[in-house]
C-alpha positions as CSV (number, residue, x, y, z in Angstrom):
1,M,107.3,37.1,-18.5
2,L,108.5,40.4,-16.9
3,E,112.0,39.4,-17.7
4,D,111.0,39.0,-21.4
5,L,109.5,42.5,-21.4
6,K,112.4,44.2,-19.7
7,P,114.6,44.7,-22.8
8,H,111.6,46.2,-24.7
9,L,110.8,48.6,-21.8
10,V,114.5,49.6,-21.6
11,D,114.5,50.3,-25.4
12,L,111.2,52.2,-25.2
13,R,112.6,54.4,-22.4
14,K,115.7,55.1,-24.6
15,R,113.6,56.0,-27.6
16,L,111.3,58.3,-25.5
17,T,114.3,59.9,-23.9
18,I,116.0,60.7,-27.2
19,S,112.7,62.1,-28.6
20,T,112.1,64.2,-25.5
21,I,115.6,65.6,-25.5
22,T,115.3,66.5,-29.2
23,L,112.0,68.2,-28.6
24,I,113.4,70.2,-25.7
25,V,116.4,71.3,-27.7
26,M,114.1,72.4,-30.6
27,F,111.8,74.1,-28.2
28,F,114.5,76.4,-26.9
29,A,115.8,77.0,-30.4
30,C,112.3,78.0,-31.7
31,Y,111.7,80.1,-28.6
32,G,114.4,82.5,-29.7
33,F,112.3,83.2,-32.9
34,W,108.8,82.9,-31.5
35,E,107.7,86.3,-32.6
36,S,108.6,85.6,-36.3
37,I,106.9,82.2,-36.1
38,L,103.8,83.8,-34.5
39,Q,103.5,86.2,-37.4
40,I,103.2,83.2,-39.8
41,I,100.6,81.6,-37.6
42,L,98.6,84.8,-37.3
43,A,98.7,85.6,-41.1
44,P,95.4,83.7,-41.9
45,L,93.7,85.4,-39.0
46,I,94.9,88.9,-39.8
47,D,93.6,88.4,-43.4
48,V,90.0,88.0,-42.2
49,L,90.0,90.4,-39.2
50,P,88.5,93.9,-39.6
51,K,91.1,96.5,-40.5
52,D,93.4,97.7,-37.7
53,T,92.1,94.9,-35.4
54,K,94.6,92.7,-33.6
55,P,94.3,89.6,-31.4
56,V,94.1,90.4,-27.7
57,F,95.0,88.5,-24.5
58,I,92.4,88.4,-21.7
59,Q,94.3,86.5,-18.9
60,V,97.4,87.4,-17.0
61,G,100.4,85.5,-18.5
62,E,98.5,84.6,-21.7
63,G,101.1,86.4,-23.8
64,F,104.0,84.4,-22.3
65,L,102.0,81.1,-22.5
66,T,101.4,81.9,-26.2
67,A,105.1,82.2,-26.8
68,V,105.6,78.8,-25.1
69,K,102.9,77.3,-27.2
70,V,104.4,78.7,-30.4
71,A,107.9,77.4,-29.5
72,F,106.6,74.0,-28.5
73,F,104.5,73.6,-31.7
74,S,107.3,74.7,-33.9
75,G,109.8,72.5,-32.1
76,F,107.6,69.5,-32.5
77,I,107.3,70.0,-36.2
78,I,111.1,70.3,-36.6
79,S,111.7,67.2,-34.3
80,L,109.4,65.0,-36.4
81,P,112.2,63.2,-38.4
82,I,114.0,62.2,-35.2
83,I,110.7,61.2,-33.6
84,F,109.8,59.0,-36.6
85,W,113.3,57.5,-36.6
86,Q,113.0,56.6,-32.9
87,L,109.6,55.1,-33.5
88,W,110.9,52.9,-36.3
89,L,114.0,51.8,-34.3
90,F,111.7,50.7,-31.5
91,V,109.6,48.6,-33.9
92,A,112.6,47.3,-36.1
93,P,113.9,44.5,-33.8
94,G,110.7,42.6,-34.4
95,L,111.0,42.8,-38.2
96,Y,112.9,40.8,-40.8
97,N,116.1,42.2,-42.4
98,N,114.3,43.1,-45.7
99,E,111.6,44.9,-43.7
100,K,114.3,46.9,-41.8
101,R,115.5,48.4,-45.1
102,L,112.3,50.4,-45.1
103,I,113.5,52.7,-42.4
104,L,114.7,55.6,-44.6
105,P,111.6,55.6,-46.9
106,F,109.4,55.4,-43.7
107,I,111.1,58.5,-42.2
108,F,111.1,60.4,-45.4
109,F,107.5,59.8,-46.5
110,A,106.1,60.0,-42.9
111,T,107.7,63.5,-42.6
112,I,106.6,64.6,-46.1
113,M,103.0,63.5,-45.6
114,F,102.8,65.2,-42.2
115,L,104.1,68.4,-43.7
116,M,101.6,68.1,-46.6
117,G,98.8,67.8,-44.0
118,V,100.0,70.9,-42.2
119,L,100.3,72.9,-45.5
120,F,96.8,71.7,-46.6
121,A,95.4,72.9,-43.3
122,Y,97.3,76.2,-43.4
123,F,96.5,77.2,-47.0
124,V,93.0,75.6,-47.5
125,V,91.1,74.7,-44.3
126,I,92.2,77.5,-41.9
127,P,91.5,80.4,-44.3
128,Y,88.0,79.0,-45.2
129,G,87.2,78.2,-41.6
130,L,88.3,81.6,-40.3
131,A,86.5,83.5,-43.1
132,F,83.3,82.1,-41.9
133,L,83.9,82.0,-38.1
134,I,85.4,85.5,-37.8
135,T,83.2,87.4,-40.2
136,F,80.0,85.8,-38.9
137,G,77.9,88.7,-37.4
138,N,80.5,91.3,-38.1
139,E,78.9,92.6,-41.3
140,S,75.7,93.3,-39.5
141,G,77.5,95.0,-36.7
142,M,76.2,92.5,-34.1
143,F,79.7,91.4,-33.0
144,N,83.2,92.8,-32.8
145,A,85.9,90.3,-33.6
146,M,88.6,90.4,-30.8
147,P,90.0,86.9,-30.7
148,S,92.1,85.7,-27.8
149,I,95.7,85.1,-28.9
150,G,96.1,82.1,-26.6
151,Y,92.8,80.4,-27.8
152,Y,93.7,81.1,-31.5
153,V,97.2,79.5,-31.2
154,T,95.7,76.4,-29.5
155,F,93.0,76.2,-32.2
156,F,95.7,76.6,-34.9
157,A,98.0,74.0,-33.5
158,K,95.2,71.5,-33.0
159,F,94.3,71.9,-36.7
160,M,97.8,71.6,-37.9
161,I,98.7,68.5,-35.9
162,G,95.3,66.9,-36.6
163,F,95.8,67.2,-40.4
164,G,99.4,66.2,-40.2
165,I,98.5,63.0,-38.4
166,A,95.6,62.3,-40.7
167,F,97.9,62.6,-43.8
168,E,100.0,59.8,-42.3
169,L,97.3,57.2,-43.1
170,P,98.6,56.2,-46.6
171,V,102.2,55.8,-45.2
172,V,101.0,53.7,-42.2
173,C,98.8,51.5,-44.4
174,Y,101.7,51.0,-46.9
175,F,104.1,49.8,-44.3
176,L,101.5,47.6,-42.5
177,A,100.7,46.0,-45.9
178,K,104.4,45.6,-46.7
179,I,104.9,43.5,-43.5
180,G,101.7,41.6,-44.2
181,L,99.5,42.9,-41.4
182,I,96.7,44.2,-43.6
183,T,95.3,43.7,-47.1
184,D,93.1,45.8,-49.3
185,Q,90.0,43.8,-48.3
186,T,90.8,44.6,-44.6
187,L,90.4,48.3,-45.4
188,I,87.4,47.7,-47.6
189,K,85.6,45.7,-44.9
190,F,86.4,48.5,-42.4
191,F,85.3,51.3,-44.7
192,R,81.9,52.1,-43.1
193,I,83.3,52.2,-39.6
194,A,86.2,54.3,-40.8
195,I,83.8,56.9,-42.3
196,V,82.0,57.2,-38.9
197,L,85.3,57.5,-37.1
198,I,86.6,60.1,-39.6
199,F,83.6,62.4,-39.0
200,I,83.8,61.9,-35.2
201,L,87.5,62.9,-35.4
202,A,86.6,65.9,-37.6
203,A,83.9,67.0,-35.2
204,F,86.4,66.7,-32.3
205,L,89.3,68.6,-33.9
206,T,87.2,71.4,-35.5
207,P,84.8,74.1,-34.2
208,P,81.1,73.2,-34.1
209,E,80.6,74.4,-37.7
210,V,79.7,72.1,-40.6
211,T,82.0,73.7,-43.2
212,T,85.3,73.2,-41.4
213,Q,84.2,69.7,-40.3
214,I,83.6,68.8,-44.0
215,L,86.8,70.4,-45.0
216,M,88.6,68.1,-42.6
217,A,86.6,64.9,-43.2
218,A,86.6,65.0,-47.0
219,P,90.4,64.8,-47.4
220,L,90.5,61.9,-44.8
221,V,87.9,60.0,-46.8
222,V,90.0,60.5,-50.0
223,L,93.2,59.5,-48.1
224,Y,91.4,56.3,-47.0
225,G,90.5,55.5,-50.6
226,V,94.1,56.2,-51.6
227,S,95.3,53.8,-48.9
228,I,93.1,51.0,-50.2
229,V,94.6,51.5,-53.7
230,I,98.2,51.5,-52.3
231,V,97.6,48.4,-50.2
232,R,96.0,46.6,-53.2
233,F,99.3,47.0,-55.1
234,V,101.5,46.2,-52.1
235,N,99.6,43.3,-50.4
236,P,96.3,42.3,-52.2
237,E,94.2,39.7,-50.5
238,K,94.7,36.3,-52.1
239,P,91.7,34.0,-52.7
240,D,91.3,31.1,-50.3
241,L,92.3,28.2,-52.4
242,D,91.2,25.6,-49.8
243,S,87.6,27.0,-49.8
244,D,87.6,27.0,-53.6
245,D,88.5,23.3,-53.7
246,E,85.7,22.5,-51.3
């Protein structure tokens, strides 16, 4: 049995090695521009901070670690097409030839949907969430907003990656349906459990504040519904003819 698994483990190591090398190269490339990238990341925060207020760092080395986080996050986003390609190449040997032809559409749509999730989070969820979280208590003078730069970048990256992964749901469902692993009825039967899992995920990835949790959960519910429609066209569940005859 171990001999049968050995080729798969060798191939897995190869795919992980290529993905890791790509990520490292992109990390160093992005590190050279980390200040410009950080300005883009900080833009939603600066818009809601009091005038002439800037983020601060409160621990020794937090500034350097922030630069590393920014470069790693950016490098990960840029590396996505290669990572998706390696993922598909690992799965492809177990597929039929007609299924292997889906490799380019998979890479393209997986990358596009991830970027759509990131953009949705950046332009919709993050601004609304920060507008509430940062301004809470400021208007009455009870608090002074002085967010930690390291904490904010971690918060930002978690949001972006969380939404990017969440937006992959229709793509994953399409390809699972295309190779016959799921049907529309599979997703419908799992709907209630999926809703619970979606809100648990939203609570985990967002601050303990209802507005941002709903802003994350609502698109996921919609995407799940879209996935059901997609799968219904790709691989609808066929009636059991044997049971009908009985």
